C-alpha positions as semicolon CSV with decimal commas, in nm:
position;residue;x (nm);y (nm);z (nm)
1;M;21,065;1,962;-4,503
2;K;21,005;2,323;-4,407
3;E;21,294;2,522;-4,266
4;G;21,251;2,748;-3,970
5;R;21,326;2,801;-3,605
6;S;21,350;2,480;-3,408
7;L;21,421;2,356;-3,060
8;R;21,772;2,238;-2,984
9;A;21,915;1,951;-2,781
10;D;22,259;1,819;-2,696
11;I;22,329;1,494;-2,880
12;H;22,605;1,267;-2,754
13;S;22,639;1,041;-3,058
14;F;22,466;0,844;-3,332
15;E;22,455;0,484;-3,446
16;S;22,344;0,411;-3,799
17;L;22,202;0,080;-3,919
18;A;22,147;-0,052;-3,565
19;A;21,964;-0,383;-3,540
20;L;21,921;-0,428;-3,162
21;D;21,739;-0,111;-3,060
22;G;21,386;-0,178;-3,177
23;E;21,213;-0,330;-3,473
24;G;21,392;-0,345;-3,808
25;I;21,697;-0,135;-3,897
26;R;21,723;0,171;-3,672
27;Y;21,908;0,500;-3,665
28;C;21,989;0,562;-3,298
29;V;22,019;0,908;-3,150
30;F;22,186;0,923;-2,808
31;F;22,101;1,228;-2,597
32;T;22,311;1,351;-2,307
33;G;22,173;1,390;-1,958
34;C;22,021;1,134;-1,720
35;P;21,843;1,164;-1,383
36;L;21,976;0,823;-1,270
37;R;22,320;0,710;-1,164
38;C;22,292;0,338;-1,232
39;A;22,568;0,125;-1,084
40;C;22,578;-0,082;-1,403
41;C;22,583;0,210;-1,648
42;H;22,831;0,150;-1,931
43;N;22,790;0,504;-2,072
44;P;22,860;0,744;-1,782
45;D;22,987;0,988;-2,044
46;T;22,621;1,051;-2,136
47;W;22,539;1,180;-1,786
48;F;22,682;1,519;-1,871
49;K;22,673;1,752;-2,169
50;S;22,934;1,597;-2,394
51;G;22,822;1,619;-2,755
52;R;22,699;1,904;-2,969
53;E;22,369;2,079;-3,012
54;Y;22,136;2,002;-3,299
55;G;21,819;2,174;-3,403
56;S;21,519;1,952;-3,471
57;D;21,516;2,041;-3,842
58;E;21,891;1,972;-3,874
59;L;21,853;1,637;-3,699
60;C;21,560;1,541;-3,921
61;R;21,765;1,612;-4,232
62;K;22,048;1,397;-4,098
63;I;21,812;1,108;-4,021
64;S;21,623;1,133;-4,350
65;R;21,933;1,032;-4,545
66;Y;21,888;0,683;-4,401
67;K;21,521;0,650;-4,494
68;P;21,588;0,386;-4,765
69;Y;21,707;0,150;-4,490
70;F;21,394;0,188;-4,277
71;K;21,208;-0,107;-4,417
72;N;21,015;-0,379;-4,233
73;G;20,927;-0,150;-3,944
74;G;21,262;0,027;-3,907
75;G;21,307;0,390;-3,813
76;V;21,466;0,608;-3,546
77;T;21,535;0,518;-3,184
78;F;21,581;0,802;-2,936
79;S;21,809;0,682;-2,657
80;G;22,059;0,826;-2,414
81;G;22,124;0,913;-2,144
82;E;21,754;0,963;-2,089
83;P;21,588;1,089;-2,408
84;L;21,268;1,206;-2,238
85;L;21,457;1,485;-2,063
86;N;21,425;1,636;-2,412
87;A;21,059;1,547;-2,465
88;G;20,972;1,881;-2,626
89;F;21,257;1,844;-2,874
90;I;21,148;1,487;-2,950
91;N;20,792;1,605;-3,012
92;E;20,909;1,869;-3,259
93;T;21,153;1,633;-3,430
94;G;20,896;1,352;-3,432
95;A;20,648;1,570;-3,617
96;L;20,911;1,648;-3,881
97;L;21,001;1,280;-3,912
98;K;20,635;1,187;-3,949
99;S;20,606;1,428;-4,242
100;E;20,890;1,229;-4,400
101;G;20,717;0,896;-4,330
102;I;20,964;0,797;-4,056
103;N;20,857;0,656;-3,717
104;Y;21,045;0,669;-3,389
105;A;21,091;0,445;-3,086
106;L;21,188;0,552;-2,733
107;D;21,460;0,370;-2,538
108;T;21,390;0,498;-2,186
109;S;21,443;0,419;-1,821
110;G;21,098;0,558;-1,738
111;S;21,265;0,777;-1,476
112;V;21,096;1,106;-1,571
113;S;20,774;1,262;-1,447
114;L;20,469;1,236;-1,670
115;T;20,446;1,593;-1,793
116;N;20,225;1,670;-2,091
117;E;20,534;1,684;-2,314
118;V;20,651;1,343;-2,193
119;M;20,309;1,185;-2,243
120;T;20,291;1,331;-2,594
121;A;20,634;1,190;-2,679
122;V;20,523;0,846;-2,556
123;D;20,188;0,866;-2,733
124;N;20,350;0,949;-3,066
125;A;20,618;0,680;-3,043
126;D;20,578;0,370;-3,252
127;M;20,701;0,165;-2,957
128;V;20,885;0,193;-2,624
129;L;21,189;0,000;-2,507
130;L;21,154;0,026;-2,129
131;D;21,449;-0,052;-1,902
132;V;21,325;-0,235;-1,592
133;K;21,621;-0,154;-1,372
134;F;21,534;-0,323;-1,043
135;P;21,218;-0,490;-0,915
136;N;21,164;-0,311;-0,583
137;A;21,207;0,031;-0,426
138;A;21,504;-0,059;-0,206
139;M;21,716;-0,202;-0,487
140;Y;21,609;0,073;-0,726
141;K;21,721;0,342;-0,483
142;K;22,046;0,163;-0,393
143;Y;22,162;0,093;-0,746
144;T;22,017;0,387;-0,946
145;N;21,958;0,660;-0,684
146;G;21,619;0,705;-0,851
147;D;21,255;0,711;-0,742
148;F;21,083;0,375;-0,794
149;D;20,739;0,536;-0,777
150;V;20,824;0,756;-1,076
151;F;20,914;0,443;-1,272
152;L;20,594;0,266;-1,167
153;R;20,378;0,560;-1,278
154;F;20,557;0,567;-1,611
155;A;20,519;0,191;-1,661
156;D;20,150;0,214;-1,569
157;Y;20,100;0,488;-1,828
158;I;20,259;0,267;-2,094
159;S;20,018;-0,009;-1,996
160;E;19,709;0,214;-1,977
161;T;19,772;0,354;-2,324
162;R;19,842;0,002;-2,458
163;K;20,169;0,118;-2,610
164;R;20,380;-0,143;-2,784
165;V;20,661;-0,221;-2,539
166;W;20,974;-0,430;-2,504
167;F;21,108;-0,468;-2,150
168;R;21,482;-0,504;-2,091
169;T;21,682;-0,575;-1,775
170;V;22,059;-0,588;-1,725
171;V;22,151;-0,892;-1,514
172;I;22,449;-0,830;-1,283
173;P;22,644;-1,110;-1,111
174;G;22,577;-1,117;-0,738
175;I;22,306;-0,850;-0,752
176;N;22,004;-0,967;-0,955
177;D;22,113;-1,298;-1,106
178;T;21,906;-1,560;-0,923
179;E;21,574;-1,725;-1,006
180;R;21,431;-1,551;-0,700
181;D;21,529;-1,215;-0,853
182;I;21,376;-1,312;-1,186
183;R;21,049;-1,413;-1,018
184;E;21,033;-1,069;-0,859
185;Y;21,081;-0,903;-1,198
186;A;20,806;-1,123;-1,342
187;Q;20,573;-1,025;-1,058
188;L;20,650;-0,658;-1,118
189;V;20,570;-0,665;-1,488
190;S;20,259;-0,881;-1,435
191;R;20,075;-0,560;-1,346
192;Q;20,138;-0,440;-1,703
193;N;20,000;-0,558;-2,034
194;K;20,208;-0,849;-2,159
195;P;20,510;-0,707;-2,343
196;E;20,597;-0,812;-2,695
197;R;20,936;-0,905;-2,558
198;Y;21,119;-0,914;-2,224
199;E;21,491;-0,946;-2,281
200;L;21,760;-1,005;-2,019
201;L;22,088;-0,835;-2,108
202;A;22,431;-0,941;-1,987
203;F;22,624;-0,702;-1,765
204;H;22,966;-0,631;-1,916
205;T;23,275;-0,435;-1,821
206;M;23,355;-0,273;-2,157
207;G;23,265;0,071;-2,025
208;F;23,479;0,055;-1,711
209;Y;23,757;0,260;-1,873
210;K;23,516;0,553;-1,903
211;Y;23,490;0,583;-1,523
212;D;23,867;0,615;-1,500
213;K;23,876;0,865;-1,785
214;L;23,604;1,079;-1,623
215;N;23,746;1,035;-1,273
216;I;23,416;0,887;-1,151
217;K;23,403;0,616;-0,883
218;N;23,289;0,287;-1,035
219;P;23,060;0,112;-0,781
220;L;23,097;-0,224;-0,954
221;T;23,475;-0,240;-0,979
222;G;23,574;-0,605;-0,957
223;T;23,236;-0,735;-1,076
224;P;23,286;-0,990;-1,355
225;P;23,086;-0,993;-1,679
226;M;22,764;-1,192;-1,668
227;D;22,804;-1,557;-1,767
228;K;22,619;-1,607;-2,096
229;E;22,509;-1,963;-2,022
230;K;22,358;-1,859;-1,689
231;L;22,189;-1,565;-1,858
232;N;22,031;-1,799;-2,112
233;R;21,899;-2,019;-1,831
234;L;21,750;-1,716;-1,655
235;Q;21,595;-1,595;-1,983
236;N;21,428;-1,932;-2,034
237;Y;21,306;-1,924;-1,675
238;L;21,163;-1,573;-1,724
239;N;20,994;-1,677;-2,047
240;G;20,812;-1,948;-1,856
241;L;20,682;-1,699;-1,600
242;I;20,539;-1,440;-1,836
């Protein structure tokens, strides 16, 4: 790999040998910064600059040490925060990784505008893990403070380019945990190409301590973890709809 000047980005943390963030064994890179303020976020510490800066060449060297583990479709997953706030950095790093024979996936909320840099980062990704936060504009605004139309345009781009995609939704007790809610999610994603996978994830409270530590108001204080048996029933119901 050639040395030289490279773009830089603030990285919150890493997870090596991850098995739940895409296909195969992954090396996950968590960026800081996010345009959303999701009520169910379990990593509010990634909203702000809280790690250290890496250059794209330095990050590629760090990742390349794990190349022997990237078998059966494994590789790198760029996550966050929202990784596509650093689309230019991802494009530069992705090119270096490609020269090493390493692919990357994007774990994104789809909450960023489709700039040329963002579209390039999506186009060059091996696959996208797209968080489908809420199924309509009112809930999306209430629980993420984001723009639902931005998400729809992003999701449509994924569909138009026929990108490999896994959808994922966090199910929260009392908010989006009924069959009626799941039908609305199914109707939303029906406008897209059928995903390889649509996984419902259980809301949990393991990150609640971070809100106290950061002195941030937790909008879901008192909300219990999602019941796993109910989640399984909802997953089976969703599978029957898509």
